RODO-2510 file (C-alpha; in nm, 4 decimals, decimal comma):
residues 522
     n   res          X          Y          Z
     1     m     1,8171     4,4599     6,1168
     2     k     1,6175     4,6405     5,8502
     3     w     1,4463     4,9420     6,0062
     4     d     1,0951     4,8654     5,8732
     5     a     1,1011     4,4850     5,8438
     6     w     1,2557     4,1777     5,9988
     7     g     1,6219     4,0949     5,9793
     8     d     1,8609     4,0950     5,6880
     9     p     1,7230     4,2620     5,3725
    10     a     1,9216     4,0116     5,1642
    11     l     1,7063     3,7275     5,2992
    12     a     1,3710     3,8876     5,2178
    13     k     1,1718     3,6917     4,9596
    14     e     0,8847     3,7743     4,7293
    15     l     0,5732     3,5592     4,7526
    16     s     0,5439     3,2983     4,4810
    17     v     0,2657     3,3072     4,2240
    18     e     0,1143     3,0022     4,3956
    19     v     0,1055     3,1712     4,7355
    20     k    -0,0470     3,4863     4,5910
    21     a    -0,3164     3,2715     4,4314
    22     l    -0,3782     3,1042     4,7672
    23     l    -0,4165     3,4442     4,9368
    24     a    -0,6621     3,5547     4,6730
    25     a    -0,8686     3,2362     4,6983
    26     a    -0,8673     3,2020     5,0771
    27     l    -0,8727     3,5646     5,1923
    28     g    -0,9642     3,7740     4,8902
    29     v    -0,6264     3,9475     4,9060
    30     t    -0,5482     4,0639     4,5539
    31     g    -0,3636     4,3920     4,5981
    32     a    -0,1055     4,5565     4,8181
    33     p    -0,1160     4,8583     5,0458
    34     a     0,0535     5,1781     4,9389
    35     p     0,4279     5,1556     4,9979
    36     g     0,5681     5,3153     5,3095
    37     p     0,8478     5,5692     5,3196
    38     s     1,2107     5,4854     5,2660
    39     a     1,4490     5,5410     5,5556
    40     a     1,5481     5,8727     5,3986
    41     e     1,1819     5,9751     5,3662
    42     a     1,0710     5,8694     5,7148
    43     v     0,9802     6,1656     5,9341
    44     l     1,0543     6,1500     6,3072
    45     q     0,9239     6,3686     6,5852
    46     p     1,2033     6,6150     6,6748
    47     s     1,4314     6,5168     6,9619
    48     l     1,3238     6,6673     7,2937
    49     l     1,6725     6,6628     7,4424
    50     t     1,8405     6,9967     7,4910
    51     d     2,1967     7,0705     7,3881
    52     a     2,2822     7,0657     7,7590
    53     d     2,1296     6,7180     7,7928
    54     l     2,3305     6,5849     7,4989
    55     k     2,6495     6,7410     7,6303
    56     a     2,5911     6,5827     7,9717
    57     l     2,5323     6,2390     7,8169
    58     a     2,8459     6,2738     7,6053
    59     a     3,0447     6,3651     7,9160
    60     v     2,9665     6,0168     8,0502
    61     v     3,0278     5,7978     7,7418
    62     g     3,2146     6,0208     7,4963
    63     d     3,0931     6,2128     7,1929
    64     a     3,1280     5,9085     6,9663
    65     h     2,8759     5,7121     7,1733
    66     v     2,5835     5,9573     7,1782
    67     s     2,3684     6,0408     6,8785
    68     a     2,0473     6,2323     6,8236
    69     a     2,0642     6,1791     6,4458
    70     d     1,7474     6,0482     6,2833
    71     a     1,9472     5,7713     6,1142
    72     d     2,0371     5,6320     6,4587
    73     r     1,7041     5,7017     6,6277
    74     l     1,4901     5,5391     6,3556
    75     p     1,6124     5,1757     6,3955
    76     r     1,5353     5,1981     6,7686
    77     a     1,1859     5,3432     6,7302
    78     g     1,0289     5,0122     6,8315
    79     g     1,0554     4,6377     6,7960
    80     k     0,9465     4,3973     6,5236
    81     s     0,5811     4,3204     6,5939
    82     t     0,3312     4,3671     6,3129
    83     p     0,2011     4,6889     6,4776
    84     d     0,5613     4,8138     6,5010
    85     l     0,6139     4,7512     6,1307
    86     l     0,2798     4,9015     6,0332
    87     r     0,3755     5,2188     6,2184
    88     r     0,7095     5,2240     6,0353
    89     r     0,5157     5,2209     5,7064
    90     s     0,3297     5,5411     5,7929
    91     h     0,4164     5,8666     5,6183
    92     r     0,3125     6,0627     5,9265
    93     p     0,5714     6,1784     6,1836
    94     q     0,6840     5,8804     6,3930
    95     d     0,7958     5,8683     6,7522
    96     a     1,1474     5,7514     6,8339
    97     p     1,3945     5,7788     7,1214
    98     d     1,5332     6,1309     7,1507
    99     a     1,8900     5,9972     7,1428
   100     v     2,0883     5,6748     7,1383
   101     v     2,3552     5,6212     7,4045
   102     l     2,6121     5,3386     7,3973
   103     p     2,7861     5,2875     7,7324
   104     g     3,0881     5,0591     7,7485
   105     t     3,1267     4,9920     8,1221
   106     e     2,9029     4,9350     8,4220
   107     d     3,0293     5,2606     8,5724
   108     e     2,9072     5,4419     8,2623
   109     v     2,5678     5,2716     8,2864
   110     a     2,5390     5,3755     8,6514
   111     a     2,6405     5,7331     8,5709
   112     l     2,3901     5,7493     8,2848
   113     l     2,1076     5,6256     8,5074
   114     a     2,1956     5,8842     8,7730
   115     l     2,2071     6,1600     8,5135
   116     c     1,8764     6,0554     8,3568
   117     a     1,7064     6,0355     8,6969
   118     e     1,8298     6,3865     8,7770
   119     r     1,7129     6,5282     8,4415
   120     r     1,3852     6,3288     8,4231
   121     i     1,4873     6,1350     8,1124
   122     a     1,3384     5,7887     8,0584
   123     v     1,5730     5,5029     7,9609
   124     v     1,4850     5,2101     7,7335
   125     p     1,7536     4,9348     7,7405
   126     f     1,8118     4,8040     7,3875
   127     g     1,9675     4,4738     7,2781
   128     g     1,8807     4,3237     6,9408
   129     g     1,5578     4,5124     6,8781
   130     t     1,3468     4,1980     6,8286
   131     s     1,0656     4,2630     7,0791
   132     v     0,7203     4,1764     6,9439
   133     v     0,5163     4,3035     7,2406
   134     g     0,5892     4,6763     7,2458
   135     g     0,8826     4,6323     7,4815
   136     l     1,0914     4,8960     7,3016
   137     e     0,8325     5,1677     7,2463
   138     p     0,9815     5,5048     7,3503
   139     l     0,7090     5,5821     7,6033
   140     r     0,7805     5,8938     7,8047
   141     e     0,5090     5,8600     8,0728
   142     g     0,5537     6,2211     8,1833
   143     f     0,9324     6,2334     8,1448
   144     a     1,1040     6,5170     7,9620
   145     a     1,2594     6,2842     7,7026
   146     v     1,3610     5,9225     7,6429
   147     v     1,6928     5,7682     7,5385
   148     s     1,7727     5,4260     7,3957
   149     l     2,0517     5,2667     7,6002
   150     d     2,2188     5,0362     7,3489
   151     l     2,4218     4,7545     7,5087
   152     r     2,6137     4,6403     7,2000
   153     r     2,9520     4,7295     7,3563
   154     f     2,8969     4,4642     7,6284
   155     d     2,9944     4,1972     7,3787
   156     g     3,2570     3,9701     7,5321
   157     l     3,2960     3,6164     7,6617
   158     l     3,4095     3,7263     8,0071
   159     d     3,4795     3,3829     8,1545
   160     l     3,4449     3,0147     8,0716
   161     d     3,4616     2,7600     8,3519
   162     e     3,4999     2,4355     8,1589
   163     t     3,5009     2,2296     8,4784
   164     s     3,1665     2,3617     8,6031
   165     g     3,0163     2,4132     8,2581
   166     e     2,9492     2,7838     8,3051
   167     a     3,0202     3,0924     8,0960
   168     v     2,9873     3,4632     8,1705
   169     l     2,8602     3,6459     7,8624
   170     g     2,8213     4,0161     7,7972
   171     a     2,4584     4,1221     7,7718
   172     g     2,5079     4,2773     7,4281
   173     l     2,6288     3,9591     7,2573
   174     t     2,3943     3,8328     6,9884
   175     g     2,3028     3,4649     6,9819
   176     p     2,5370     3,3834     6,6895
   177     a     2,8247     3,5842     6,8407
   178     a     2,7890     3,4070     7,1747
   179     e     2,7808     3,0641     7,0102
   180     a     3,0845     3,1471     6,7965
   181     l     3,2901     3,2508     7,1009
   182     l     3,1878     2,9388     7,2919
   183     a     3,2504     2,7119     6,9924
   184     e     3,6137     2,8259     6,9823
   185     r     3,6487     2,6465     7,3160
   186     g     3,4332     2,3471     7,2206
   187     f     3,1184     2,4597     7,4041
   188     e     2,7636     2,5626     7,3194
   189     l     2,4798     2,7432     7,4931
   190     g     2,2101     2,5827     7,2775
   191     h     1,9490     2,8585     7,3018
   192     y     1,7784     2,9026     6,9638
   193     p     1,4631     3,1149     6,9661
   194     q     1,3303     3,2342     6,6306
   195     s     1,4981     3,5695     6,7039
   196     f     1,8359     3,3945     6,7520
   197     r     2,0225     3,5683     6,4696
   198     f     1,9630     3,9156     6,6139
   199     a     1,8532     3,8955     6,9793
   200     t     2,1046     3,9301     7,2629
   201     i     2,2030     3,7472     7,5786
   202     g     2,0684     4,0302     7,7939
   203     g     1,7433     4,0290     7,5994
   204     f     1,7061     3,6523     7,6451
   205     a     1,7302     3,7014     8,0222
   206     a     1,5160     4,0154     8,0403
   207     t     1,2287     3,8471     7,8544
   208     r     1,2491     3,4868     7,9842
   209     s     1,3142     3,3674     7,6325
   210     s     1,2380     3,0074     7,5384
   211     g     1,4395     2,8558     7,2549
   212     q     1,3359     2,5869     7,0108
   213     d     1,5729     2,3391     7,1808
   214     s     1,4072     2,3909     7,5189
   215     a     1,2961     2,0273     7,5476
   216     g     1,6621     1,9340     7,5724
   217     y     1,8338     2,2358     7,7260
   218     g     1,5534     2,4203     7,9021
   219     r     1,4303     2,7766     7,8771
   220     f     1,6863     3,0542     7,9024
   221     d     1,5877     3,1358     8,2603
   222     e     1,6720     2,7738     8,3499
   223     m     2,0184     2,8225     8,1986
   224     v     2,0948     3,1358     8,4012
   225     r     2,3253     3,0846     8,7000
   226     g     2,3939     3,4500     8,7727
   227     l     2,3309     3,8087     8,6669
   228     r     2,4976     4,1450     8,6983
   229     v     2,2431     4,4262     8,6989
   230     v     2,2967     4,8002     8,7230
   231     t     2,0014     4,9788     8,8814
   232     p     1,9561     5,3475     8,9684
   233     s     1,9962     5,2404     9,3335
   234     g     2,3158     5,0357     9,2890
   235     v     2,4691     4,7264     9,1298
   236     l     2,3541     4,3708     9,1989
   237     d     2,5655     4,0573     9,1473
   238     l     2,3219     3,7679     9,1884
   239     g     2,3681     3,3910     9,1966
   240     r     2,6380     3,2533     9,4263
   241     a     2,5898     2,8767     9,3966
   242     p     2,4159     2,6111     9,1843
   243     a     2,1373     2,6055     9,4435
   244     s     2,0684     2,7967     9,7617
   245     a     1,8166     2,8203    10,0440
   246     a     1,9185     3,1767    10,1311
   247     g     1,5704     3,3198    10,0980
   248     p     1,3819     3,4067     9,7778
   249     d     1,5968     3,3925     9,4657
   250     l     1,6525     3,7553     9,3684
   251     r     1,7576     3,6510     9,0181
   252     e     1,3902     3,5858     8,9551
   253     l     1,3131     3,9561     9,0003
   254     f     1,5313     4,0449     8,7027
   255     l     1,4675     3,7464     8,4777
   256     g     1,1683     3,8726     8,2807
   257     s     1,1996     4,2283     8,4143
   258     e     1,2236     4,3731     8,0605
   259     g     1,4531     4,6598     8,1582
   260     t     1,2032     4,8045     8,4056
   261     l     1,4081     4,7254     8,7182
   262     g     1,7685     4,7471     8,6000
   263     v     2,0101     4,7129     8,3118
   264     i     2,1493     4,3598     8,2767
   265     t     2,5173     4,3870     8,1793
   266     a     2,6402     4,0259     8,2108
   267     v     2,4829     3,6825     8,2442
   268     r     2,6408     3,3656     8,3838
   269     v     2,4909     3,0689     8,2035
   270     r     2,5092     2,6918     8,1959
   271     v     2,6887     2,5643     7,8841
   272     h     2,7712     2,2184     7,7479
   273     p     3,0205     2,0661     7,5052
   274     v     2,9237     2,0925     7,1396
   275     p     2,7152     1,7794     7,0683
   276     a     2,9007     1,5019     6,8920
   277     a     2,5936     1,3568     6,7196
   278     k     2,2553     1,4724     6,5954
   279     a     1,9502     1,2830     6,4664
   280     y     1,6211     1,3925     6,3097
   281     e     1,2816     1,2307     6,2694
   282     a     0,9447     1,3709     6,1628
   283     w     0,6071     1,2220     6,2428
   284     s     0,2495     1,2373     6,1211
   285     f    -0,0583     1,2208     6,3421
   286     p    -0,4179     1,2008     6,2198
   287     d    -0,5254     1,5044     6,4214
   288     f    -0,4039     1,7590     6,6759
   289     t    -0,5571     1,5790     6,9717
   290     a    -0,3663     1,2590     6,8960
   291     g    -0,0462     1,4510     6,8359
   292     a    -0,0745     1,6468     7,1605
   293     q    -0,1327     1,3265     7,3555
   294     a     0,1789     1,1804     7,1945
   295     l     0,3912     1,4809     7,2924
   296     r     0,2585     1,4580     7,6481
   297     a     0,3567     1,0911     7,6648
   298     v     0,7094     1,1682     7,5452
   299     e     0,7593     1,4521     7,7921
   300     q     0,6103     1,2723     8,0898
   301     q     0,8166     0,9605     8,0193
   302     g     1,1301     1,1740     7,9880
   303     t     1,2612     1,0148     7,6690
   304     g     1,4838     1,3140     7,6021
   305     p     1,4425     1,4773     7,2579
   306     t     1,6213     1,8102     7,2233
   307     v     1,3396     1,9462     7,0044
   308     i     0,9800     1,8290     6,9904
   309     r     0,6958     2,0292     6,8385
   310     l     0,3602     1,9710     6,6685
   311     s     0,1723     2,1682     6,4009
   312     d    -0,2059     2,1517     6,3843
   313     e    -0,3978     2,0544     6,0721
   314     a    -0,4211     2,4104     5,9384
   315     e    -0,0528     2,4892     5,9907
   316     t     0,0516     2,1585     5,8378
   317     a    -0,1690     2,2244     5,5335
   318     i    -0,0367     2,5788     5,4871
   319     n     0,3205     2,4551     5,5149
   320     l     0,2358     2,1998     5,2458
   321     a     0,1016     2,4758     5,0221
   322     l     0,4129     2,6870     5,0795
   323     t     0,6756     2,4151     5,0394
   324     e     0,4917     2,1683     4,8112
   325     r     0,7502     1,8961     4,8599
   326     i     0,9969     1,8115     5,1334
   327     g     1,2999     1,5993     5,0506
   328     g     1,1534     1,5074     4,7119
   329     e     0,8425     1,3477     4,8625
   330     p     0,4926     1,4925     4,9070
   331     a     0,4716     1,6762     5,2384
   332     v     0,2608     1,5307     5,5176
   333     s    -0,1096     1,5854     5,5705
   334     g    -0,2791     1,5580     5,9079
   335     c    -0,0494     1,7008     6,1767
   336     l     0,3275     1,7194     6,1444
   337     a     0,5533     1,6650     6,4459
   338     v     0,9278     1,7240     6,4483
   339     t     1,1863     1,5650     6,6766
   340     v     1,5591     1,6355     6,6985
   341     f     1,8150     1,4649     6,9260
   342     e     2,1623     1,5874     7,0267
   343     g     2,4433     1,4477     7,2399
   344     g     2,6833     1,1573     7,2293
   345     a     2,6163     0,8988     6,9581
   346     e     2,4933     0,6339     7,2029
   347     q     2,2798     0,8846     7,3931
   348     v     2,1195     1,0088     7,0732
   349     a     2,0404     0,6573     6,9548
   350     a     1,8906     0,5589     7,2912
   351     r     1,6778     0,8750     7,3211
   352     q     1,5523     0,8426     6,9667
   353     q     1,4569     0,4790     7,0214
   354     l     1,2640     0,5603     7,3400
   355     t     1,0887     0,8544     7,1743
   356     r     1,0022     0,6469     6,8667
   357     a     0,8435     0,3815     7,0850
   358     a     0,6290     0,6409     7,2639
   359     l     0,5185     0,8121     6,9418
   360     l     0,4389     0,4830     6,7682
   361     a     0,2354     0,3719     7,0679
   362     a     0,0420     0,7001     7,0485
   363     g    -0,0545     0,6417     6,6845
   364     g     0,2214     0,8312     6,5066
   365     s     0,3643     0,7410     6,1670
   366     s     0,7321     0,8063     6,1003
   367     l     0,8156     1,0256     5,8004
   368     g     1,1900     0,9862     5,8278
   369     e     1,4346     1,2681     5,8768
   370     a     1,3750     1,4921     5,5719
   371     p     1,0807     1,6985     5,7040
   372     a     1,2616     1,7562     6,0337
   373     r     1,5755     1,8706     5,8545
   374     a     1,3641     2,0986     5,6353
   375     w     1,2077     2,2539     5,9463
   376     e     1,5493     2,3187     6,0997
   377     h     1,6812     2,4679     5,7770
   378     g     1,4062     2,7311     5,7711
   379     r     1,3334     2,7730     6,1400
   380     f     1,4610     3,1313     6,1654
   381     n     1,2958     3,2535     5,8445
   382     a     0,9238     3,2720     5,9256
   383     p     0,9323     3,6475     6,0048
   384     y     1,0494     3,7153     5,6492
   385     l     0,7295     3,5501     5,5235
   386     r     0,5301     3,7774     5,7568
   387     d     0,6929     4,0816     5,5923
   388     s     0,6110     3,9505     5,2442
   389     l     0,2486     3,8949     5,3447
   390     l     0,2239     4,2517     5,4749
   391     n     0,3681     4,3746     5,1464
   392     a     0,0974     4,1791     4,9632
   393     g    -0,1855     4,3307     5,1682
   394     a    -0,2366     4,0448     5,4157
   395     l    -0,2339     4,1142     5,7888
   396     c    -0,0128     3,8564     5,9627
   397     e     0,0794     3,8343     6,3310
   398     t     0,1525     3,5807     6,6025
   399     l     0,0710     3,5318     6,9698
   400     e     0,1421     3,2586     7,2210
   401     t     0,0335     3,1228     7,5559
   402     a     0,0652     2,8079     7,7695
   403     t    -0,1478     2,5993     8,0024
   404     d    -0,1643     2,2503     8,1518
   405     w    -0,2332     1,9440     7,9393
   406     r    -0,5917     1,9034     8,0618
   407     q    -0,6846     2,2582     7,9633
   408     l    -0,4853     2,2698     7,6396
   409     p    -0,7626     2,1725     7,3897
   410     f    -1,0120     2,4118     7,5479
   411     l    -0,7646     2,7005     7,5392
   412     r    -0,6780     2,6325     7,1759
   413     f    -1,0448     2,6289     7,0798
   414     a    -1,1228     2,9491     7,2729
   415     v    -0,8349     3,1500     7,1283
   416     t    -0,9060     3,0289     6,7743
   417     a    -1,2728     3,1235     6,8124
   418     a    -1,1833     3,4662     6,9509
   419     l    -0,9505     3,5384     6,6604
   420     t    -1,1861     3,4192     6,3867
   421     t    -1,4722     3,6200     6,5398
   422     a    -1,2615     3,9359     6,5569
   423     l    -1,1141     3,8754     6,2090
   424     p    -1,3861     3,7082     5,9986
   425     g    -1,2403     3,4808     5,7356
   426     a    -0,8955     3,4758     5,8933
   427     l    -0,6669     3,1748     5,8788
   428     v    -0,5626     3,0737     6,2311
   429     l    -0,2719     2,8308     6,2574
   430     c    -0,1397     2,6768     6,5774
   431     h     0,1502     2,4658     6,6978
   432     i     0,2867     2,3340     7,0238
   433     s     0,6334     2,4830     7,0472
   434     h     0,7445     2,3895     7,3999
   435     v     0,6468     2,1026     7,6281
   436     y     0,6633     2,0367     8,0019
   437     p     0,5578     1,7392     8,2143
   438     t     0,2440     1,9266     8,3235
   439     g     0,1563     2,1282     8,0122
   440     a     0,2636     2,2969     7,6913
   441     s     0,2676     2,6225     7,4983
   442     l     0,0405     2,7112     7,2096
   443     y     0,1758     2,9395     6,9362
   444     f    -0,0795     3,0956     6,7010
   445     t    -0,0227     3,2552     6,3613
   446     v    -0,3043     3,4659     6,2165
   447     v    -0,3407     3,5717     5,8529
   448     a    -0,6297     3,7933     5,7383
   449     a    -0,7165     4,0423     5,4686
   450     m    -0,5795     4,3816     5,5694
   451     g    -0,8492     4,6393     5,6432
   452     e    -0,8406     5,0162     5,6087
   453     d    -0,7003     5,0537     5,9603
   454     p    -0,4870     4,7427     6,0235
   455     l    -0,3559     4,8728     6,3561
   456     a    -0,7093     4,8969     6,4952
   457     q    -0,7985     4,5697     6,3238
   458     w    -0,5199     4,3820     6,5022
   459     a    -0,5751     4,5628     6,8333
   460     a    -0,9326     4,4328     6,8420
   461     a    -0,8182     4,0791     6,7633
   462     k    -0,5430     4,0984     7,0255
   463     r    -0,7909     4,2121     7,2926
   464     a    -1,0244     3,9275     7,2065
   465     a    -0,7448     3,6708     7,2154
   466     g    -0,5988     3,8074     7,5398
   467     d    -0,9371     3,7957     7,7100
   468     a    -0,9913     3,4396     7,5870
   469     i    -0,6510     3,3351     7,7195
   470     m    -0,7187     3,4723     8,0661
   471     a    -1,0715     3,3268     8,0765
   472     n    -0,9509     2,9794     7,9818
   473     g    -0,6584     2,9117     8,2114
   474     g    -0,3697     3,0365     7,9975
   475     t    -0,0812     3,2702     8,0693
   476     i    -0,0857     3,5980     7,8801
   477     t     0,2629     3,5192     7,7496
   478     h     0,4793     3,2074     7,7483
   479     h     0,7942     3,3495     7,5882
   480     h     0,7271     3,6818     7,4119
   481     a     0,7264     3,8801     7,7412
   482     v     0,4813     4,1502     7,8526
   483     g     0,6014     4,4851     7,7191
   484     a     0,3274     4,7389     7,6578
   485     d     0,1010     4,5031     7,4603
   486     h     0,0339     4,2505     7,7390
   487     r     0,0429     4,4981     8,0262
   488     p    -0,3418     4,5347     8,0362
   489     w    -0,3681     4,1694     8,1459
   490     m    -0,0949     4,1704     8,4107
   491     t    -0,3353     4,2311     8,6983
   492     d    -0,5335     3,9258     8,5846
   493     e    -0,2082     3,7310     8,5588
   494     v    -0,0581     3,8065     8,9024
   495     g    -0,3462     3,9623     9,1001
   496     e    -0,3759     4,2988     9,2757
   497     l    -0,1319     4,1977     9,5469
   498     g     0,1171     4,0773     9,2887
   499     v     0,0995     4,4151     9,1164
   500     r     0,1650     4,5930     9,4476
   501     i     0,4720     4,3723     9,5010
   502     l     0,6076     4,4584     9,1550
   503     r     0,5483     4,8272     9,2182
   504     a     0,7258     4,8056     9,5530
   505     v     1,0317     4,6452     9,3930
   506     k     1,0270     4,9102     9,1209
   507     a     1,0200     5,1856     9,3837
   508     a     1,3140     5,0286     9,5666
   509     v     1,5501     4,9907     9,2693
   510     d     1,4247     5,2713     9,0442
   511     p     1,2724     5,5397     9,2674
   512     a     1,2520     5,7972     8,9863
   513     g     1,0795     5,5436     8,7592
   514     i     1,3027     5,6146     8,4593
   515     l     1,3585     5,2548     8,3457
   516     n     1,1432     5,1517     8,0480
   517     p     0,8231     5,3211     8,1654
   518     g     0,4889     5,1919     8,0434
   519     k     0,6033     4,8297     8,0242
   520     l     0,5322     4,5188     8,2323
   521     i     0,4086     4,6817     8,5558
   522     p     0,0482     4,8113     8,5538
***
């Protein structure tokens, strides 16, 4: 991952002349901010670890697996949110972990946690570095220093039970690495969030990730059968059977825990044979209301698409402006919906037929497969466009939420109004990215002219949107997690008693409070 932008530098793209003209006409964006420093020019706050601290860390994992060098600290200075990237572009001294530590065994993780608790050193577990909610900020919260605990050495396929359809994966495996290992045996996990190319198995579990194929395979937390977690108070091996009535499910404490309660080292997940067939179909709806009702009908009837999503009028129009033509034909106006089906050939045909009937009955018009294939081809590339917009002087960021079907239109209206009030003239795009029988998620993309202080500009918009979400029946996060950015709304989300429960669990497993301080728990 590039240290000050998303992903692979080779995939970064300049904005076209047409897009630059659109930015100028719609937002008045005609210039670009001053360039940020190069990696060699970036200035970091000096490491606060003593030589004795570094020697003690190296005694646990070996000299080769501890570094306080700026070149290693800089890529772990935060995640990949727009505020993260704006901070990377500053010429002022930047905060970063005081060292990077790479354990290779659970015993080493346990020893590191004990050492850090003894020396009052905070620990931020690190997977792929794709957090967009401040989940990787090196917050010290009164600790002497902070280290990034990089899990990349936990990178194996530890077991594959082909009979049960379960695999045990190391927490440091990236999405592509995990799928490649499973594919060698004819299996697939099928979890494809936008961060797929870089995010890790442990990160998927720690953030309750939701992939783009969730309509077919479920969210990542639904795939998890078991977890191994190293905490400062001991090791937990959770999940003994496909289902159990043995009290509250303790896996749920660590799914979504964001490294605040323990370090996830391995995840046992449900897997399936690589699909034999795949089908695509895109749809047009006259407006977002009609499209949302169509998606609800499909989900509540259980017709079985692997992917189903809907862009609103603004997002569909912007996509038209960006792509101009899809499959040689003019791209759709109104609202674009995408469906994808996977499985055996007969299953795919049957599911597609049932879904087509439901969408036609709801007023949809089929566009054939080309727009759906085009969406899949570019589905991991949107963050590169965000980087190009920032380079052009346009502020661009995303946020997401979810609610029930009845409340969905009111929540969409309230969040859109909050964002356009906080950012006058902004373009606010929205799509439904995940559906459930009782509700759906809303994913917003915001593009505005960048002001003199874009960090403060976005912070004000984020506060307005967060308040609107909580006031209108939404969750503060559907799949991006809490981190530091959503923490101010956690009391509203779970209540005062819920916060006390989280704090009690934290005290039980991490009595010194060293694990990822300043995140998740108010």
